[in-house]
PDB file of N, CA, C and O in Angstrom:
ATOM      1  N   MET A   1       5.651  17.711  -0.675  1.00  0.00           N
ATOM      2  CA  MET A   1       5.192  16.527  -1.384  1.00  0.00           C
ATOM      3  C   MET A   1       4.441  16.979  -2.641  1.00  0.00           C
ATOM      4  O   MET A   1       3.630  17.904  -2.591  1.00  0.00           O
ATOM      5  N   ASP A   2       4.718  16.321  -3.754  1.00  0.00           N
ATOM      6  CA  ASP A   2       4.078  16.713  -5.008  1.00  0.00           C
ATOM      7  C   ASP A   2       2.636  16.198  -5.087  1.00  0.00           C
ATOM      8  O   ASP A   2       2.191  15.401  -4.262  1.00  0.00           O
ATOM      9  N   GLU A   3       1.935  16.678  -6.094  1.00  0.00           N
ATOM     10  CA  GLU A   3       0.509  16.372  -6.257  1.00  0.00           C
ATOM     11  C   GLU A   3       0.250  14.876  -6.434  1.00  0.00           C
ATOM     12  O   GLU A   3      -0.694  14.344  -5.850  1.00  0.00           O
ATOM     13  N   LYS A   4       1.065  14.197  -7.224  1.00  0.00           N
ATOM     14  CA  LYS A   4       0.865  12.762  -7.450  1.00  0.00           C
ATOM     15  C   LYS A   4       0.968  11.987  -6.145  1.00  0.00           C
ATOM     16  O   LYS A   4       0.130  11.130  -5.865  1.00  0.00           O
ATOM     17  N   ARG A   5       1.979  12.278  -5.353  1.00  0.00           N
ATOM     18  CA  ARG A   5       2.144  11.593  -4.070  1.00  0.00           C
ATOM     19  C   ARG A   5       0.966  11.885  -3.134  1.00  0.00           C
ATOM     20  O   ARG A   5       0.478  10.983  -2.454  1.00  0.00           O
ATOM     21  N   ARG A   6       0.519  13.121  -3.099  1.00  0.00           N
ATOM     22  CA  ARG A   6      -0.635  13.479  -2.252  1.00  0.00           C
ATOM     23  C   ARG A   6      -1.883  12.695  -2.655  1.00  0.00           C
ATOM     24  O   ARG A   6      -2.624  12.208  -1.802  1.00  0.00           O
ATOM     25  N   LYS A   7      -2.104  12.578  -3.957  1.00  0.00           N
ATOM     26  CA  LYS A   7      -3.287  11.844  -4.429  1.00  0.00           C
ATOM     27  C   LYS A   7      -3.194  10.364  -4.081  1.00  0.00           C
ATOM     28  O   LYS A   7      -4.177   9.763  -3.646  1.00  0.00           O
ATOM     29  N   LEU A   8      -2.025   9.780  -4.269  1.00  0.00           N
ATOM     30  CA  LEU A   8      -1.857   8.367  -3.930  1.00  0.00           C
ATOM     31  C   LEU A   8      -2.005   8.143  -2.429  1.00  0.00           C
ATOM     32  O   LEU A   8      -2.598   7.153  -1.999  1.00  0.00           O
ATOM     33  N   GLN A   9      -1.472   9.051  -1.644  1.00  0.00           N
ATOM     34  CA  GLN A   9      -1.597   8.939  -0.186  1.00  0.00           C
ATOM     35  C   GLN A   9      -3.070   9.038   0.223  1.00  0.00           C
ATOM     36  O   GLN A   9      -3.532   8.284   1.079  1.00  0.00           O
ATOM     37  N   PHE A  10      -3.791   9.957  -0.384  1.00  0.00           N
ATOM     38  CA  PHE A  10      -5.223  10.103  -0.117  1.00  0.00           C
ATOM     39  C   PHE A  10      -5.961   8.804  -0.446  1.00  0.00           C
ATOM     40  O   PHE A  10      -6.780   8.334   0.343  1.00  0.00           O
ATOM     41  N   ARG A  11      -5.668   8.228  -1.614  1.00  0.00           N
ATOM     42  CA  ARG A  11      -6.311   6.963  -2.022  1.00  0.00           C
ATOM     43  C   ARG A  11      -5.949   5.820  -1.079  1.00  0.00           C
ATOM     44  O   ARG A  11      -6.777   4.950  -0.809  1.00  0.00           O
ATOM     45  N   ALA A  12      -4.725   5.821  -0.581  1.00  0.00           N
ATOM     46  CA  ALA A  12      -4.288   4.762   0.334  1.00  0.00           C
ATOM     47  C   ALA A  12      -5.096   4.782   1.632  1.00  0.00           C
ATOM     48  O   ALA A  12      -5.337   3.732   2.228  1.00  0.00           O
ATOM     49  N   TRP A  13      -5.510   5.959   2.066  1.00  0.00           N
ATOM     50  CA  TRP A  13      -6.280   6.093   3.308  1.00  0.00           C
ATOM     51  C   TRP A  13      -7.777   5.885   3.104  1.00  0.00           C
ATOM     52  O   TRP A  13      -8.524   5.800   4.079  1.00  0.00           O
ATOM     53  N   ARG A  14      -8.226   5.802   1.857  1.00  0.00           N
ATOM     54  CA  ARG A  14      -9.657   5.676   1.592  1.00  0.00           C
ATOM     55  C   ARG A  14      -9.941   4.485   0.697  1.00  0.00           C
ATOM     56  O   ARG A  14     -10.418   4.628  -0.428  1.00  0.00           O
ATOM     57  N   ARG A  15      -9.638   3.306   1.221  1.00  0.00           N
ATOM     58  CA  ARG A  15      -9.787   2.070   0.472  1.00  0.00           C
ATOM     59  C   ARG A  15     -11.216   1.536   0.544  1.00  0.00           C
ATOM     60  O   ARG A  15     -11.657   0.841  -0.372  1.00  0.00           O
ATOM     61  N   GLY A  16     -11.935   1.844   1.602  1.00  0.00           N
ATOM     62  CA  GLY A  16     -13.283   1.322   1.764  1.00  0.00           C
ATOM     63  C   GLY A  16     -13.346   0.075   2.640  1.00  0.00           C
ATOM     64  O   GLY A  16     -14.426  -0.461   2.890  1.00  0.00           O
ATOM     65  N   PHE A  17     -12.212  -0.374   3.093  1.00  0.00           N
ATOM     66  CA  PHE A  17     -12.076  -1.564   3.952  1.00  0.00           C
ATOM     67  C   PHE A  17     -11.127  -1.104   5.051  1.00  0.00           C
ATOM     68  O   PHE A  17      -9.934  -0.922   4.805  1.00  0.00           O
ATOM     69  N   ARG A  18     -11.643  -0.917   6.252  1.00  0.00           N
ATOM     70  CA  ARG A  18     -10.910  -0.221   7.323  1.00  0.00           C
ATOM     71  C   ARG A  18      -9.511  -0.790   7.575  1.00  0.00           C
ATOM     72  O   ARG A  18      -8.561  -0.030   7.761  1.00  0.00           O
ATOM     73  N   GLU A  19      -9.380  -2.098   7.584  1.00  0.00           N
ATOM     74  CA  GLU A  19      -8.061  -2.681   7.821  1.00  0.00           C
ATOM     75  C   GLU A  19      -7.060  -2.241   6.755  1.00  0.00           C
ATOM     76  O   GLU A  19      -5.901  -1.953   7.053  1.00  0.00           O
ATOM     77  N   MET A  20      -7.532  -2.194   5.509  1.00  0.00           N
ATOM     78  CA  MET A  20      -6.643  -1.766   4.419  1.00  0.00           C
ATOM     79  C   MET A  20      -6.386  -0.272   4.483  1.00  0.00           C
ATOM     80  O   MET A  20      -5.295   0.175   4.129  1.00  0.00           O
ATOM     81  N   ASP A  21      -7.356   0.508   4.923  1.00  0.00           N
ATOM     82  CA  ASP A  21      -7.110   1.943   5.132  1.00  0.00           C
ATOM     83  C   ASP A  21      -5.935   2.126   6.084  1.00  0.00           C
ATOM     84  O   ASP A  21      -5.011   2.895   5.814  1.00  0.00           O
ATOM     85  N   LEU A  22      -5.986   1.413   7.192  1.00  0.00           N
ATOM     86  CA  LEU A  22      -4.944   1.551   8.211  1.00  0.00           C
ATOM     87  C   LEU A  22      -3.585   1.056   7.723  1.00  0.00           C
ATOM     88  O   LEU A  22      -2.564   1.709   7.943  1.00  0.00           O
ATOM     89  N   ILE A  23      -3.577  -0.087   7.068  1.00  0.00           N
ATOM     90  CA  ILE A  23      -2.308  -0.651   6.605  1.00  0.00           C
ATOM     91  C   ILE A  23      -1.723   0.186   5.475  1.00  0.00           C
ATOM     92  O   ILE A  23      -0.585   0.648   5.565  1.00  0.00           O
ATOM     93  N   MET A  24      -2.498   0.383   4.413  1.00  0.00           N
ATOM     94  CA  MET A  24      -1.958   1.088   3.249  1.00  0.00           C
ATOM     95  C   MET A  24      -1.758   2.571   3.513  1.00  0.00           C
ATOM     96  O   MET A  24      -0.797   3.164   3.023  1.00  0.00           O
ATOM     97  N   GLY A  25      -2.653   3.173   4.280  1.00  0.00           N
ATOM     98  CA  GLY A  25      -2.495   4.592   4.601  1.00  0.00           C
ATOM     99  C   GLY A  25      -1.265   4.842   5.458  1.00  0.00           C
ATOM    100  O   GLY A  25      -0.493   5.764   5.193  1.00  0.00           O
ATOM    101  N   SER A  26      -1.084   4.029   6.477  1.00  0.00           N
ATOM    102  CA  SER A  26       0.096   4.173   7.339  1.00  0.00           C
ATOM    103  C   SER A  26       1.382   3.892   6.564  1.00  0.00           C
ATOM    104  O   SER A  26       2.390   4.575   6.746  1.00  0.00           O
ATOM    105  N   PHE A  27       1.333   2.885   5.703  1.00  0.00           N
ATOM    106  CA  PHE A  27       2.488   2.579   4.862  1.00  0.00           C
ATOM    107  C   PHE A  27       2.815   3.767   3.957  1.00  0.00           C
ATOM    108  O   PHE A  27       3.974   4.163   3.841  1.00  0.00           O
ATOM    109  N   ALA A  28       1.796   4.329   3.321  1.00  0.00           N
ATOM    110  CA  ALA A  28       2.017   5.488   2.446  1.00  0.00           C
ATOM    111  C   ALA A  28       2.603   6.656   3.237  1.00  0.00           C
ATOM    112  O   ALA A  28       3.530   7.318   2.772  1.00  0.00           O
ATOM    113  N   ASP A  29       2.066   6.911   4.429  1.00  0.00           N
ATOM    114  CA  ASP A  29       2.598   7.996   5.265  1.00  0.00           C
ATOM    115  C   ASP A  29       4.092   7.828   5.498  1.00  0.00           C
ATOM    116  O   ASP A  29       4.846   8.801   5.487  1.00  0.00           O
ATOM    117  N   GLN A  30       4.506   6.601   5.706  1.00  0.00           N
ATOM    118  CA  GLN A  30       5.901   6.321   6.031  1.00  0.00           C
ATOM    119  C   GLN A  30       6.801   6.276   4.793  1.00  0.00           C
ATOM    120  O   GLN A  30       7.945   6.726   4.851  1.00  0.00           O
ATOM    121  N   ALA A  31       6.307   5.744   3.682  1.00  0.00           N
ATOM    122  CA  ALA A  31       7.201   5.396   2.577  1.00  0.00           C
ATOM    123  C   ALA A  31       7.093   6.243   1.314  1.00  0.00           C
ATOM    124  O   ALA A  31       8.073   6.361   0.578  1.00  0.00           O
ATOM    125  N   ILE A  32       5.954   6.825   1.046  1.00  0.00           N
ATOM    126  CA  ILE A  32       5.701   7.404  -0.276  1.00  0.00           C
ATOM    127  C   ILE A  32       6.638   8.567  -0.628  1.00  0.00           C
ATOM    128  O   ILE A  32       6.961   8.761  -1.800  1.00  0.00           O
ATOM    129  N   ALA A  33       7.063   9.314   0.337  1.00  0.00           N
ATOM    130  CA  ALA A  33       7.952  10.456   0.050  1.00  0.00           C
ATOM    131  C   ALA A  33       9.273  10.014  -0.577  1.00  0.00           C
ATOM    132  O   ALA A  33       9.888  10.766  -1.333  1.00  0.00           O
ATOM    133  N   GLY A  34       9.705   8.799  -0.264  1.00  0.00           N
ATOM    134  CA  GLY A  34      10.970   8.303  -0.792  1.00  0.00           C
ATOM    135  C   GLY A  34      10.846   7.491  -2.070  1.00  0.00           C
ATOM    136  O   GLY A  34      11.856   7.032  -2.603  1.00  0.00           O
ATOM    137  N   PHE A  35       9.639   7.305  -2.572  1.00  0.00           N
ATOM    138  CA  PHE A  35       9.445   6.503  -3.789  1.00  0.00           C
ATOM    139  C   PHE A  35       9.915   7.251  -5.026  1.00  0.00           C
ATOM    140  O   PHE A  35       9.706   8.457  -5.158  1.00  0.00           O
ATOM    141  N   ASP A  36      10.554   6.513  -5.933  1.00  0.00           N
ATOM    142  CA  ASP A  36      10.866   7.077  -7.243  1.00  0.00           C
ATOM    143  C   ASP A  36       9.659   6.821  -8.159  1.00  0.00           C
ATOM    144  O   ASP A  36       8.648   6.281  -7.710  1.00  0.00           O
ATOM    145  N   GLU A  37       9.759   7.200  -9.418  1.00  0.00           N
ATOM    146  CA  GLU A  37       8.622   7.069 -10.340  1.00  0.00           C
ATOM    147  C   GLU A  37       8.197   5.614 -10.548  1.00  0.00           C
ATOM    148  O   GLU A  37       7.004   5.329 -10.649  1.00  0.00           O
ATOM    149  N   VAL A  38       9.151   4.704 -10.612  1.00  0.00           N
ATOM    150  CA  VAL A  38       8.828   3.274 -10.788  1.00  0.00           C
ATOM    151  C   VAL A  38       8.075   2.763  -9.569  1.00  0.00           C
ATOM    152  O   VAL A  38       7.089   2.039  -9.707  1.00  0.00           O
ATOM    153  N   GLN A  39       8.525   3.131  -8.387  1.00  0.00           N
ATOM    154  CA  GLN A  39       7.851   2.702  -7.161  1.00  0.00           C
ATOM    155  C   GLN A  39       6.459   3.325  -7.044  1.00  0.00           C
ATOM    156  O   GLN A  39       5.517   2.667  -6.600  1.00  0.00           O
ATOM    157  N   LEU A  40       6.331   4.587  -7.440  1.00  0.00           N
ATOM    158  CA  LEU A  40       5.015   5.225  -7.422  1.00  0.00           C
ATOM    159  C   LEU A  40       4.050   4.500  -8.356  1.00  0.00           C
ATOM    160  O   LEU A  40       2.881   4.307  -8.020  1.00  0.00           O
ATOM    161  N   ALA A  41       4.538   4.103  -9.523  1.00  0.00           N
ATOM    162  CA  ALA A  41       3.685   3.373 -10.473  1.00  0.00           C
ATOM    163  C   ALA A  41       3.267   2.022  -9.894  1.00  0.00           C
ATOM    164  O   ALA A  41       2.120   1.605 -10.058  1.00  0.00           O
ATOM    165  N   GLU A  42       4.189   1.339  -9.221  1.00  0.00           N
ATOM    166  CA  GLU A  42       3.848   0.055  -8.599  1.00  0.00           C
ATOM    167  C   GLU A  42       2.814   0.260  -7.491  1.00  0.00           C
ATOM    168  O   GLU A  42       1.863  -0.513  -7.379  1.00  0.00           O
ATOM    169  N   PHE A  43       2.998   1.292  -6.678  1.00  0.00           N
ATOM    170  CA  PHE A  43       2.048   1.561  -5.600  1.00  0.00           C
ATOM    171  C   PHE A  43       0.674   1.914  -6.176  1.00  0.00           C
ATOM    172  O   PHE A  43      -0.351   1.481  -5.650  1.00  0.00           O
ATOM    173  N   GLU A  44       0.656   2.688  -7.236  1.00  0.00           N
ATOM    174  CA  GLU A  44      -0.612   3.048  -7.874  1.00  0.00           C
ATOM    175  C   GLU A  44      -1.318   1.798  -8.409  1.00  0.00           C
ATOM    176  O   GLU A  44      -2.540   1.686  -8.313  1.00  0.00           O
ATOM    177  N   ARG A  45      -0.559   0.870  -8.966  1.00  0.00           N
ATOM    178  CA  ARG A  45      -1.133  -0.385  -9.456  1.00  0.00           C
ATOM    179  C   ARG A  45      -1.720  -1.192  -8.290  1.00  0.00           C
ATOM    180  O   ARG A  45      -2.783  -1.795  -8.428  1.00  0.00           O
ATOM    181  N   LEU A  46      -1.027  -1.202  -7.143  1.00  0.00           N
ATOM    182  CA  LEU A  46      -1.557  -1.894  -5.968  1.00  0.00           C
ATOM    183  C   LEU A  46      -2.858  -1.260  -5.491  1.00  0.00           C
ATOM    184  O   LEU A  46      -3.783  -1.960  -5.079  1.00  0.00           O
ATOM    185  N   LEU A  47      -2.925   0.067  -5.550  1.00  0.00           N
ATOM    186  CA  LEU A  47      -4.140   0.762  -5.130  1.00  0.00           C
ATOM    187  C   LEU A  47      -5.316   0.450  -6.050  1.00  0.00           C
ATOM    188  O   LEU A  47      -6.471   0.551  -5.636  1.00  0.00           O
ATOM    189  N   ALA A  48      -5.032   0.074  -7.289  1.00  0.00           N
ATOM    190  CA  ALA A  48      -6.080  -0.265  -8.248  1.00  0.00           C
ATOM    191  C   ALA A  48      -6.523  -1.726  -8.126  1.00  0.00           C
ATOM    192  O   ALA A  48      -7.497  -2.136  -8.757  1.00  0.00           O
ATOM    193  N   THR A  49      -5.815  -2.497  -7.325  1.00  0.00           N
ATOM    194  CA  THR A  49      -6.132  -3.914  -7.120  1.00  0.00           C
ATOM    195  C   THR A  49      -7.167  -4.023  -5.999  1.00  0.00           C
ATOM    196  O   THR A  49      -7.068  -3.306  -5.003  1.00  0.00           O
ATOM    197  N   PRO A  50      -8.159  -4.909  -6.143  1.00  0.00           N
ATOM    198  CA  PRO A  50      -9.177  -5.045  -5.091  1.00  0.00           C
ATOM    199  C   PRO A  50      -8.554  -5.298  -3.708  1.00  0.00           C
ATOM    200  O   PRO A  50      -7.577  -6.034  -3.566  1.00  0.00           O
ATOM    201  N   ASP A  51      -9.149  -4.667  -2.713  1.00  0.00           N
ATOM    202  CA  ASP A  51      -8.655  -4.759  -1.333  1.00  0.00           C
ATOM    203  C   ASP A  51      -8.461  -6.183  -0.851  1.00  0.00           C
ATOM    204  O   ASP A  51      -7.434  -6.513  -0.259  1.00  0.00           O
ATOM    205  N   TRP A  52      -9.452  -7.027  -1.108  1.00  0.00           N
ATOM    206  CA  TRP A  52      -9.393  -8.389  -0.567  1.00  0.00           C
ATOM    207  C   TRP A  52      -8.218  -9.170  -1.132  1.00  0.00           C
ATOM    208  O   TRP A  52      -7.646 -10.018  -0.448  1.00  0.00           O
ATOM    209  N   GLU A  53      -7.852  -8.885  -2.389  1.00  0.00           N
ATOM    210  CA  GLU A  53      -6.697  -9.576  -2.975  1.00  0.00           C
ATOM    211  C   GLU A  53      -5.409  -9.147  -2.276  1.00  0.00           C
ATOM    212  O   GLU A  53      -4.615  -9.985  -1.848  1.00  0.00           O
ATOM    213  N   VAL A  54      -5.212  -7.842  -2.164  1.00  0.00           N
ATOM    214  CA  VAL A  54      -3.987  -7.325  -1.539  1.00  0.00           C
ATOM    215  C   VAL A  54      -3.927  -7.754  -0.075  1.00  0.00           C
ATOM    216  O   VAL A  54      -2.863  -8.133   0.414  1.00  0.00           O
ATOM    217  N   TYR A  55      -5.044  -7.698   0.618  1.00  0.00           N
ATOM    218  CA  TYR A  55      -5.079  -8.098   2.022  1.00  0.00           C
ATOM    219  C   TYR A  55      -4.680  -9.567   2.181  1.00  0.00           C
ATOM    220  O   TYR A  55      -3.933  -9.916   3.095  1.00  0.00           O
ATOM    221  N   ALA A  56      -5.177 -10.418   1.293  1.00  0.00           N
ATOM    222  CA  ALA A  56      -4.832 -11.848   1.351  1.00  0.00           C
ATOM    223  C   ALA A  56      -3.332 -12.050   1.144  1.00  0.00           C
ATOM    224  O   ALA A  56      -2.740 -12.934   1.762  1.00  0.00           O
ATOM    225  N   TRP A  57      -2.717 -11.251   0.291  1.00  0.00           N
ATOM    226  CA  TRP A  57      -1.266 -11.343   0.084  1.00  0.00           C
ATOM    227  C   TRP A  57      -0.526 -10.876   1.326  1.00  0.00           C
ATOM    228  O   TRP A  57       0.445 -11.502   1.751  1.00  0.00           O
ATOM    229  N   ILE A  58      -0.988  -9.770   1.910  1.00  0.00           N
ATOM    230  CA  ILE A  58      -0.313  -9.192   3.075  1.00  0.00           C
ATOM    231  C   ILE A  58      -0.325 -10.153   4.260  1.00  0.00           C
ATOM    232  O   ILE A  58       0.682 -10.303   4.953  1.00  0.00           O
ATOM    233  N   ILE A  59      -1.462 -10.803   4.491  1.00  0.00           N
ATOM    234  CA  ILE A  59      -1.548 -11.699   5.645  1.00  0.00           C
ATOM    235  C   ILE A  59      -1.072 -13.114   5.328  1.00  0.00           C
ATOM    236  O   ILE A  59      -1.084 -13.985   6.199  1.00  0.00           O
ATOM    237  N   GLY A  60      -0.653 -13.343   4.089  1.00  0.00           N
ATOM    238  CA  GLY A  60      -0.116 -14.644   3.713  1.00  0.00           C
ATOM    239  C   GLY A  60      -1.156 -15.705   3.432  1.00  0.00           C
ATOM    240  O   GLY A  60      -0.849 -16.896   3.396  1.00  0.00           O
ATOM    241  N   GLN A  61      -2.396 -15.267   3.231  1.00  0.00           N
ATOM    242  CA  GLN A  61      -3.473 -16.207   2.965  1.00  0.00           C
ATOM    243  C   GLN A  61      -3.405 -16.757   1.541  1.00  0.00           C
ATOM    244  O   GLN A  61      -3.797 -17.896   1.288  1.00  0.00           O
ATOM    245  N   LYS A  62      -2.904 -15.936   0.614  1.00  0.00           N
ATOM    246  CA  LYS A  62      -2.766 -16.337  -0.782  1.00  0.00           C
ATOM    247  C   LYS A  62      -1.395 -15.911  -1.281  1.00  0.00           C
ATOM    248  O   LYS A  62      -0.852 -14.903  -0.828  1.00  0.00           O
ATOM    249  N   PRO A  63      -0.830 -16.676  -2.213  1.00  0.00           N
ATOM    250  CA  PRO A  63       0.455 -16.274  -2.786  1.00  0.00           C
ATOM    251  C   PRO A  63       0.276 -15.068  -3.713  1.00  0.00           C
ATOM    252  O   PRO A  63      -0.776 -14.886  -4.327  1.00  0.00           O
ATOM    253  N   VAL A  64       1.309 -14.267  -3.796  1.00  0.00           N
ATOM    254  CA  VAL A  64       1.285 -13.098  -4.677  1.00  0.00           C
ATOM    255  C   VAL A  64       1.493 -13.570  -6.119  1.00  0.00           C
ATOM    256  O   VAL A  64       2.471 -14.261  -6.406  1.00  0.00           O
ATOM    257  N   PRO A  65       0.589 -13.206  -7.024  1.00  0.00           N
ATOM    258  CA  PRO A  65       0.785 -13.571  -8.429  1.00  0.00           C
ATOM    259  C   PRO A  65       2.044 -12.894  -8.985  1.00  0.00           C
ATOM    260  O   PRO A  65       2.409 -11.796  -8.565  1.00  0.00           O
ATOM    261  N   ASP A  66       2.683 -13.554  -9.918  1.00  0.00           N
ATOM    262  CA  ASP A  66       3.924 -13.027 -10.487  1.00  0.00           C
ATOM    263  C   ASP A  66       3.763 -11.614 -11.051  1.00  0.00           C
ATOM    264  O   ASP A  66       4.681 -10.801 -10.946  1.00  0.00           O
ATOM    265  N   ASN A  67       2.615 -11.317 -11.642  1.00  0.00           N
ATOM    266  CA  ASN A  67       2.423  -9.995 -12.251  1.00  0.00           C
ATOM    267  C   ASN A  67       2.253  -8.871 -11.218  1.00  0.00           C
ATOM    268  O   ASN A  67       2.197  -7.700 -11.592  1.00  0.00           O
ATOM    269  N   HIS A  68       2.172  -9.207  -9.948  1.00  0.00           N
ATOM    270  CA  HIS A  68       2.069  -8.186  -8.896  1.00  0.00           C
ATOM    271  C   HIS A  68       3.303  -8.138  -7.997  1.00  0.00           C
ATOM    272  O   HIS A  68       3.398  -7.286  -7.115  1.00  0.00           O
ATOM    273  N   ARG A  69       4.227  -9.035  -8.218  1.00  0.00           N
ATOM    274  CA  ARG A  69       5.451  -9.038  -7.404  1.00  0.00           C
ATOM    275  C   ARG A  69       6.268  -7.785  -7.697  1.00  0.00           C
ATOM    276  O   ARG A  69       6.352  -7.327  -8.837  1.00  0.00           O
ATOM    277  N   GLY A  70       6.871  -7.243  -6.635  1.00  0.00           N
ATOM    278  CA  GLY A  70       7.737  -6.086  -6.814  1.00  0.00           C
ATOM    279  C   GLY A  70       8.214  -5.569  -5.475  1.00  0.00           C
ATOM    280  O   GLY A  70       7.721  -5.988  -4.427  1.00  0.00           O
ATOM    281  N   PRO A  71       9.174  -4.660  -5.506  1.00  0.00           N
ATOM    282  CA  PRO A  71       9.763  -4.172  -4.263  1.00  0.00           C
ATOM    283  C   PRO A  71       8.787  -3.403  -3.362  1.00  0.00           C
ATOM    284  O   PRO A  71       8.907  -3.463  -2.138  1.00  0.00           O
ATOM    285  N   VAL A  72       7.832  -2.688  -3.944  1.00  0.00           N
ATOM    286  CA  VAL A  72       6.876  -1.943  -3.107  1.00  0.00           C
ATOM    287  C   VAL A  72       5.957  -2.910  -2.373  1.00  0.00           C
ATOM    288  O   VAL A  72       5.695  -2.736  -1.183  1.00  0.00           O
ATOM    289  N   LEU A  73       5.469  -3.922  -3.069  1.00  0.00           N
ATOM    290  CA  LEU A  73       4.627  -4.916  -2.399  1.00  0.00           C
ATOM    291  C   LEU A  73       5.432  -5.658  -1.337  1.00  0.00           C
ATOM    292  O   LEU A  73       4.911  -5.952  -0.262  1.00  0.00           O
ATOM    293  N   ASP A  74       6.686  -5.961  -1.623  1.00  0.00           N
ATOM    294  CA  ASP A  74       7.536  -6.601  -0.614  1.00  0.00           C
ATOM    295  C   ASP A  74       7.648  -5.722   0.636  1.00  0.00           C
ATOM    296  O   ASP A  74       7.583  -6.221   1.759  1.00  0.00           O
ATOM    297  N   GLN A  75       7.817  -4.417   0.434  1.00  0.00           N
ATOM    298  CA  GLN A  75       7.883  -3.483   1.570  1.00  0.00           C
ATOM    299  C   GLN A  75       6.559  -3.442   2.312  1.00  0.00           C
ATOM    300  O   GLN A  75       6.531  -3.418   3.542  1.00  0.00           O
ATOM    301  N   LEU A  76       5.460  -3.435   1.564  1.00  0.00           N
ATOM    302  CA  LEU A  76       4.130  -3.402   2.186  1.00  0.00           C
ATOM    303  C   LEU A  76       3.890  -4.659   3.016  1.00  0.00           C
ATOM    304  O   LEU A  76       3.354  -4.577   4.121  1.00  0.00           O
ATOM    305  N   ILE A  77       4.276  -5.805   2.501  1.00  0.00           N
ATOM    306  CA  ILE A  77       4.098  -7.059   3.245  1.00  0.00           C
ATOM    307  C   ILE A  77       4.950  -7.056   4.514  1.00  0.00           C
ATOM    308  O   ILE A  77       4.519  -7.555   5.553  1.00  0.00           O
ATOM    309  N   ALA A  78       6.146  -6.499   4.432  1.00  0.00           N
ATOM    310  CA  ALA A  78       7.043  -6.445   5.593  1.00  0.00           C
ATOM    311  C   ALA A  78       6.647  -5.358   6.590  1.00  0.00           C
ATOM    312  O   ALA A  78       7.059  -5.396   7.750  1.00  0.00           O
ATOM    313  N   PHE A  79       5.849  -4.391   6.141  1.00  0.00           N
ATOM    314  CA  PHE A  79       5.425  -3.258   6.983  1.00  0.00           C
ATOM    315  C   PHE A  79       4.575  -3.763   8.137  1.00  0.00           C
ATOM    316  O   PHE A  79       3.711  -4.623   7.964  1.00  0.00           O
ATOM    317  N   ARG A  80       4.830  -3.225   9.294  1.00  0.00           N
ATOM    318  CA  ARG A  80       4.029  -3.580  10.466  1.00  0.00           C
ATOM    319  C   ARG A  80       3.290  -2.348  10.964  1.00  0.00           C
ATOM    320  O   ARG A  80       3.884  -1.410  11.495  1.00  0.00           O
ATOM    321  N   TYR A  81       1.975  -2.378  10.776  1.00  0.00           N
ATOM    322  CA  TYR A  81       1.138  -1.278  11.253  1.00  0.00           C
ATOM    323  C   TYR A  81       1.109  -1.306  12.762  1.00  0.00           C
ATOM    324  O   TYR A  81       0.895  -2.356  13.368  1.00  0.00           O
ATOM    325  N   GLU A  82       1.324  -0.156  13.369  1.00  0.00           N
ATOM    326  CA  GLU A  82       1.209  -0.012  14.815  1.00  0.00           C
ATOM    327  C   GLU A  82       0.269   1.137  15.101  1.00  0.00           C
ATOM    328  O   GLU A  82       0.509   2.273  14.691  1.00  0.00           O
ATOM    329  N   ALA A  83      -0.796   0.836  15.804  1.00  0.00           N
ATOM    330  CA  ALA A  83      -1.766   1.872  16.145  1.00  0.00           C
ATOM    331  C   ALA A  83      -1.093   2.911  17.031  1.00  0.00           C
ATOM    332  O   ALA A  83      -0.339   2.581  17.946  1.00  0.00           O
ATOM    333  N   ARG A  84      -1.379   4.152  16.742  1.00  0.00           N
ATOM    334  CA  ARG A  84      -0.833   5.233  17.559  1.00  0.00           C
ATOM    335  C   ARG A  84      -1.842   5.563  18.651  1.00  0.00           C
ATOM    336  O   ARG A  84      -3.049   5.562  18.409  1.00  0.00           O
ATOM    337  N   PRO A  85      -1.347   5.847  19.855  1.00  0.00           N
ATOM    338  CA  PRO A  85      -2.275   6.194  20.934  1.00  0.00           C
ATOM    339  C   PRO A  85      -3.073   7.452  20.590  1.00  0.00           C
ATOM    340  O   PRO A  85      -2.556   8.403  20.002  1.00  0.00           O
ATOM    341  N   GLY A  86      -4.320   7.423  20.969  1.00  0.00           N
ATOM    342  CA  GLY A  86      -5.264   8.406  20.839  1.00  0.00           C
ATOM    343  C   GLY A  86      -5.294   9.619  20.209  1.00  0.00           C
ATOM    344  O   GLY A  86      -6.308  10.316  20.260  1.00  0.00           O
TER     345      GLY A  86
END
């Protein structure tokens, strides 16, 4: 994995809001290796968005603004976090 992907994965796991750490970190673990440059840029933009906004989109509490719509966010919304045993 290249340096950019490692940094984004690290940021995904350290959001400061535990639920988002688990969702975005697990999503990054699963998906980031297959992202192209456009997808990496979209994911980086999502990481720069406040946690509460992204969380509200993920749980369907608020609609996703047009300027944040994209295939990576669609994948993140469809992603189902499953806790791993111990």
